[in-house]
N, C-alpha and C positions, 0 to 999 in steps of 0.2 A: 188573423191568428199567427203568433210567432211559431217558428219551428223549434221544437224542444226535444231534448233527449232525456228520458226517464230511466233511471237505474234502480231496480228493486233487488234487495238482497233476499234470496230465498233460503240460503243456508250458508255456513262459513266458507264454502268453496264454490258457490254458484251465484251469478248475477243475472237478473232478467232485465233486458233492455227493450224499451218502447220508443218509437219515433213518430207515432201517429196518435195524438191524444186530443182529438177534436172535442171531446166532452168537457175539457177544461178550458176555462177562460184564460186569456193571456196573463191577467193579473195573478190568477191562481198558479199558473205554470212558473212565472217568474219568482214567486215566493218559495216554490218548492224545488225547482229543478234548474239545471244549467242549460242555457240555450246553446245550440251548436255553434253560434258565432262567438261564444265566450263572453257575451255581454253581461251575463248574470252569474257572477262568481259566488259559489256557495261558501259558507263559513263553517259548515259542519265537517267533521273529520271522519275518515274511514277507520273503524275500530274493529280489530279482530277478524278482518276479512281479507281475502286475497283477490286481486284482479288478475285474470289470466285469459289468454286467447282461447277461442273456441276450438282451434286446431293448432297443432304444433308446427313451428317454423313457418308461419304464414304472415305475421304482422311485425312491424318495426316500432320502436319507441323513438319518435321523432323522425325527421328526414332531412335531406340536404337543404331544402328551401326553408323548412320550418323546424328548427332544432330546439331541443330542451336546453335551457340556459345552464342549470346546475342540477346535480343529483346528490341527495343526502340519503345514505343507507346506514344500516347499523354498524357496518365495518368498512364502509367505503364512501369517499366523497369524490365526485367528479365536478370540476368547476373551471371557470375562467373569470378573472376579476382584475380591476384596475384600482389605482389609488392605494392608500395605506391598507394593506390586507394581510391578515394572519389567518390563513386557511388551514385549519387543523382537522384531522380525522377525529371521530369520537374518542375523547380521552378515556384512558384505562381500559379500552377494549383489548381483549386478548390478541386479536388479530385485526389490525387496522390498515387502511391503504388510502392514499390520496393520489389522484391523477389530475394535473391541471397546470395553470399558468397564473402567476401573481406578478403584478406590476405596480410600482410606486412612482407617481409622477411628482409628488411634492415631498415635504419632510415626512419621514417615516420609513418603515421597513416593508420589504416584500418577502414574505415568509411562507413556506409550505411545510407543514409538520404532520407526521404520523406518529402516534404514541401507542405503544403496546405494553401491557403489563410485563414485567421482567420475569417471566416464568419460562420453564423449559420448553413449552410449546407455543411461546409468543411469536408474533410476526408483525413487523411494522414496515410498510412499503411506501416509498415516495417515488413517483415518476412525474417529472415536470420541469418547469423553468421559472426562475425568479429574477426579476429585472428592476433595478433602481435606475430611472432615467437621468439623463444629463440635467443639471439644474436642481436635482433633488439631493437629499441627504439622508442616508440610512443604510441598513444592511440588506443584502440579498442572500437568502438562506434556504437550503433544502435540508430538512432535518428528519431523521427517523430514530426513534429510541425503542429499545426492547430487544430481547434475544432474537437473533436471526434477522436483524433489521437490514433493509436494502434501500439504497438511494441511487437513482439514475436520473441525470438531467443536467441542467445548466444554471449557474448562478452568476449574475453579471451586475457590476456597479459601474455606471457610465456617467460619472459626475466629477466635478472639480472640488467637491466637498470632502467629507470623510465617511468611510463606511467599509465594512468587511464583506467579502464574497466567500460563502462557505457552502460546501457539500459535506454532510456529516452523517455517518451511520454509527450510532453510539452505544452498542452493546455487543455481547459475545456473538461470534460468528458473523460480524457485520461486514457488509460490502458497500463501498462507495465508488461510484463510477460517474464521470461526467466532465464538464467543461466549466472552468472558472475564469472570468475576466474581471479585473479590478483596475480601471483606468482612472486613477485618482491621485491626489498629492500625498495622501497618507492612508494607512489601513493595511489589511492583510488579505491574502488569498489562501484558501485551504481546501484540499480534498482529504477527507479524514475518515478512516475506519478506526475508531478510538478504543477498541477493546480487544481482548485476546482472540486470536483467530481471525482478525480483521484483514481485509484486502482493500487497498485504495488504488485506483487507477484512473488516469484521465489526462487532461491538459489544463495547465494554469498559465495565464498571461497577466503579468503585473507590469504596467507601464507607468512607472514613477521612480524617483531616485532611491527610495529605500523601501524595504519590504520585510514582513515578519512572517513567522511560522507557516511553512508550507510543506506538504507532503505531495510529491509529484511522481507520477509513473507514466512513462510513454507506452506506446502500443506493445502488448505482450510482456509488460513488466509488472512487478509487484513492489509496492512501497508501503511501509508501515512503521509504527512505533509511536513515540511521544516526543513532543517538543516543549521545552521550557525556555522562555526568553527573559533575559534580565530586564528589570524596569529601566525605561529610558533608552533601550537599545535601538540603534539605527542600522544595525547590520543583520545579516541573514542567519536564522537558525532553520535548517531545512533538512529533509530527507528526500532524496531524489534518485530515481532509477530510469535509465534510458531504455530503449527498446530491447526486449529480451534479457533485461537485467533484473537484479533483486537488491533492494535496500531495506534493511530493517534494523531499527536502533532506538535507543533512548538518547535524546539530544538536549543539551543545555548550554547556556553561556555563549551564544553566537557560533556554535559549532555547526559543521556541515557533514552529513553522511551522504555520499554520492557514489552511485554505481553508474558511471557516465558513458559507458560504451556497451555495445551488445555483448551479452554473455558474462558481464562482470557482476560481482557480488560484494556488497559492503554491509557488514553486520557488526553490531556491538554497542558500546556505550561511549558517548562523546560529550565532553564538557570542556569548552574552551579550546579544544583541538579537534582536528578533522579525521574522518575515516574515508579514504578516497580510493576507489578501484577505477583506474583510468586506462587500463589496457584490455584488449579483447580477451575474454575468458579469464580475467584476473580476479583475485580474491583478496580483500582486506578485512581483517577480523580482529577484534579485541576491544580493550578499554583504553580510550584515548583521553587521558586527563592530565598528562605531563608532556606529551609530544604527539605529532601526527602519526597515523598509520596509513601508509601509502603503497599501493601496488601499481606501478606506472607502466609496465611493459606487458606485452602479450603473454598470456599464460603465466604471469608472475603471481606468487602467493606471498602475502606478508601477514605474519602472526605477531600481535603485540606491537607497541610503538617502534617505528623504524620506517625506512624507505627502501623498497626493493625495485631497482631499475633494470634488473636482468631478466630477459625473456626466458621462459621455461625453467623457472627456478622457484625454490621455496626458501624463505628466510624467516627465522625466529629471532626477534630482537633487532638491535641496531647493528649495522655493518661494522665489523671490526671487533665488536664485543659479543655479538651473538653467533649463531650458526646458520650457514647458508648451504643449500644443496642445489647444484645445477643439473638439469636433466638432459642437456645436449652435449655433444662432444666438444672438448676444449675448455680452457680456463675461463674464469669470469672476465668480463670486459674491464672492470675495475677490481683489482685484487685487494682483498682484506683478509686478515687473520680469521680463522673459523670457517673458511669456505672449503667445500668438498666437490670435486668434479672428476670426470672420466675423460682420458685422452687415449684413443686407440686401444681400449681395454685396460689401460693402466689407471688406477685410481690414485688421486692426489689429495692431500690435505694442506691447506695453507696455515702454517703455524709459525709464530715468531718471525714473520716476514720471510719465511722460506717455504718452498714447494716441497713437501715431504711425500715420497711415494709410499703407498701402503705395502708394496712388496718390492723385492730386488729382482729385476728381470734377468737373472743369471741362473745357470744350472750348476749345482754342487753335488759331488759324490763322496761318500765317506765309507771306508772299508770297515766292516763290522768286526766284532770280537774284542773290542776295547771295553774297559770299565767306565761307565758314565761318571763324570766328575763335575760337580757344580760349585765346589768349594775351592776358590782360588786365593792362595796367599802369595802375593808377588815378592815378599821378602824371604820366603823359604820355599822353594819349589824345584822340580827337576824338569828336564826337557820332555820326558815322557808324560809327566803330569800336565804340562802345558798342552801337549798334543791331545790328551784325553779331554781336557776342558774345551779346547777348540772344536773337537769332533762333536762333543755333547752340544755345544752352542749351535753348530750348523744343523745337526739333526733336530733340535728343538724348533728351529725356524722352518725347516722343511715340513715338520709335522703340522704346523699351523698355517702353512701356505705362504709364508713371508719370503721364502726363497724356493727355487725349483729343485 
């Protein structure tokens, strides 16, 4: 007699289990029930019933030595697979999640996808790793679509063929976090949160001579925006932020938006020209469509096209035609018209190649009792009138602080 396990459904929430059915022949048992050794696999489905343990927190689903291979649930898939694999969570579920590993050993893609309906309470989550092995050809992708989508993991293309490595969260409030490696002769690497309110962070390594579209953010940094690359381009269009930095922009035509050092910020629109924040605590902001926007020194701010190489300063526009303000004592290292600075309490403006003091550091006294006169006719005047006009001129300048 074979050892058999009999499960009888008593009601929608109760299962009755027997393991001693000596009254049944082996043939009868095999036809109806699953043997404990798994040799008789039933084809019937469990419909409208729940399987639950007899006590809470007592039993496990699988074990280290004997594990479940995959799990399909209404809003979750847990899996591991190799070969050409597109492992998706149930399509159009309001809340879907995928946890797993996808690997492509031959021609084809390794893709993990979670899809959620684009509603206000949607949620799509992917946690996993996608790998295209050496000698293969295809894309490695971690993808989540839907409001509040979240992607965490690693996408790797390790082949001399062509393929893209992508981590993408594609709807409002999206978050993309992970590692991308693309060690190929052509293709792209991307960490992307491609919707309003998105956050992209992680590490991208591209080992080949040319690369396309990347959004990169180091530890503690935020990088986001959109990238458009010209057809046939072999140069970089990218948004990048170093540790503790922020980069957010719309980029096109091989432009780069890069906050390259800690505490730096690069924000704006770049088409054909770059927005670069290259100094500690620097800020570069504006629309770069005719010239670069660059803040290259520590605590330098640059607004609109132009280059600001002066530490602790703010510049609007191009040096010499714009306005610049220095926040530390002394003149600018390279002097240009439009600069304003403070030296030992005296404020200066650089104008028409001259350093013009805002006030005259001298003390004047004027005896009162005269009649103010601001109408001066040099062709017909008296000495008394000249004295009144001069006294009026001095008192007017004292009143506004230009002289003491």
